[in-house]
C-alpha positions, 0 to 999 in steps of 0.5 A: 825095299830093294831086292837082290836078284842073285838071291831072288828075294824081296826087299823094301828098298834096294836090290843088287847084283852088278851095279845098275842093271838089276831088278826085283822079284819074288815070294812069301808065306802060309797059315793055320788052324785049330780049335781051343777054349781059353778055359782049357790049360792046353796051348793051341798051335795055329797050324792045322784042322778046319775051323768053322769061322772064316778068315777076313780081309780089308779087301786089298786087291793084291793081298785079299786076306790081309787086314781085318775090318771092324776096328782101328788099332791105336797101339801095340805093346809087344814083349818077346823073350829070346832064349839065346838060341834060334832053334826055339820059339820066343815067348811073347805077349801082344797087347792091342788097344783099338777102337771098334768101328762096327759092332763085333761078336768076334775079332779077327787078327792076322797071326800064324806060325805061333802057339796061342796059349791064352787070349783076353779081351778087356781083362776077361778070358776069351775063346779063340780058334784059327781060320786060314792065317787069322786068329779068331777071338770070341769075347765073352760079350759082344763089343759095340761100335765106338768102344775102346777095347784091349786084346791080350794074346800070350803066344810063341813067336817061332823063328824055327817054323819061319826059317823057310818063309819069305819074311818075319824073323830072319835068322842071323849069325848071332841072333834075329832081325825082322823083315815083315814086308809086305805081309809077314808081320803076322808071322811074328805077332798077332796084328792087323797086318795092313799098312792102312791101319798104322799104330804106335808101338812099344817093344820089350825084348828080354835076352840073355846078358851079352846080347843087345836088343834094338827096336824101332823108336827111342830107347826107354830103358834097359833093366838087368835082372839076373842073367837077362836084360829087358830092353824097351823102345817106343815109337813117337810116330804111328807105324805100319806093321810091315815096318816093325823091326826088332834086332837081337844079337851080339851087337854094337850100337854106335851113336852120332848126331844128324842134322838139327841134332837128330839122334842117330844110332847104328846097329852092327855086329860087334866085331865089325864096327870099325870096318863099317864105320866109314859107311855109317858116317855117311848117313848124316850127310845123306839125310841133309841131302834128302832134307834139301829135296823134300824137307825135314826128316819125319821121325824121332831117330834114324840109323842103319842096321846091318845083319850077317845074313843072306836075305837078298834085300835091304829094307826100310824098317821105320827109323832103322833100315835093314841092310845085308852086311855084305853090301858094305864089305863086298869089294865089287860094289862101287862106292857110288852104288852102295851110297845110292842104295843107302839113299834108297832106303833112307828116302823110304822114311819119307815115302812109304814109312811116314806117308804109307800106301793105303793099299798095296796097289799104291806101292809105286808111290813108295818104290818109285820115289825111293828109286827116284832119289836113289838115281838123283843122288847118284847123278848129283854126287857121282855124275851118273846121269839120271837121263841115261837110266831113264832112257834105258828104263823107257826102252824096257817099260812095255816089257815090264808092263806086260810082265808085271802090270802097269805101275799103279795096277801091278799084277797079283803075286803068283801063288807061293810068291807073295812078294812078287809085286816087287817087280821092275814096274814098281821100281824103275817103271814107277820112277819113269812116271815121275821123270815124265811128270817132271818133264810135263810140269817142269822142275819147280812145280815137281819139286813143290809137289814132292815137298807138299806131298810129304808134308800134307800126308805125314804120319798117315796113308795116301792113295794114287788118287791123292797124288794125282789130285795134289799134282793137278793142284800144284801144277794148276792143270788137270793131270788126270789124263796124263796119269791115267796113261802113265800109271794104268796104260798097257803101253808106255806113253811117249816121253815128254821132251824126248820124242826120240825115245823108243821101246826095244823089241823083246829080242833086243833086250833078251838076256839083259837085266832090268835096271836095279832097284829095291824095296 
């Protein structure tokens, strides 16, 4: 994600204001309660009242309430019905297939900002209530460990209540898009909202004729019945909930072919397709460039989604990266800068999407690598030396560590600013770690490491410890001490090969923006 400091919001790949001198910051979310039995015909809005059942989490250091123990989701089937206006909730059905990993009397799902109407577990009505930002489901009978179970929730999905939040549905000039990073998918649909539990997704989006609906994965049909059309999409690879994407708008879908016959589709406002085409046509070449660095594109499709909305970020939603349209239409942005932002989000398809962080403390593996390839692309295609940006980052690194924590142990987000982990320390600060690593082990070993990393952990999650272990194996030496200092130290270690690089005192950097990056 990338954040736009002008707006102060988050983004999974790229932030921007003035080219090159930028950082990321900021915020997200809230949750609800109320009691109801499925046998009742009354809908229950998840937004008040104390509940006797507590919310759970998987113990993430940065987002302790996210995720739920006791089950492993295999697939989500999501149905949304868009009413043709953004001031009314969407009707929705979420079906979750999961394996239980413990004996369960109750099942907690992350969900808020919707009205739950009914819940079924394995085809039988189930009681439900809410606790914090959890939907707590009590099936008619307990479920033993090792069983396959299906949970079906009929609910609303509300872009109205989410309009002042930091994610979930984003209202555009002609419809909606999703921006779920880091912890906002549960503002849209019930889920196990943590990247450690990746799953397959199927989407069914019904909208009035004249709208186009697009989602992650490959199209699997568009059925027109009367005044509405239902669009279906299926992923071919597992996906974290934070990477889910649904776009509904008066859009044009532009098709082209990428390397090795890779299907590509770009989704843009219908009136702007011609103006945006010169930018969109660059993506196949950018994919080929990334493939030359780390190997074959990891998914079934790729494309660019441009939204007429002021989000303050770009976001690497899987197979379909989200961009603010004005990134491409604002004449103040140099060509090389726009292209480097595109590569930032593209590189996330390998680093963050295919290989996802096991915990949010591992986010430096996403953003550090995306920033690395963004910089490398600018160096190789626009003669913007990476060393210059790295030297500038080094001079500010101690300040970033003090403000946001070291790259692999970021400070928790401030209250009311849940995306606050997206600070310079996990963007340019983390790319600086990769630069130091390349200096330490040499370019050939570093490049082998990068290719091996995305190949060995494809379609899964990985930790910082996994990266340290693999780097040690590939380089043929124990790098645990090197990484301990660079990833967890309060102060930035000396840069290998550059003994002259120094930290600047706070007074010397006061008023300057950190080098730009994004989510």
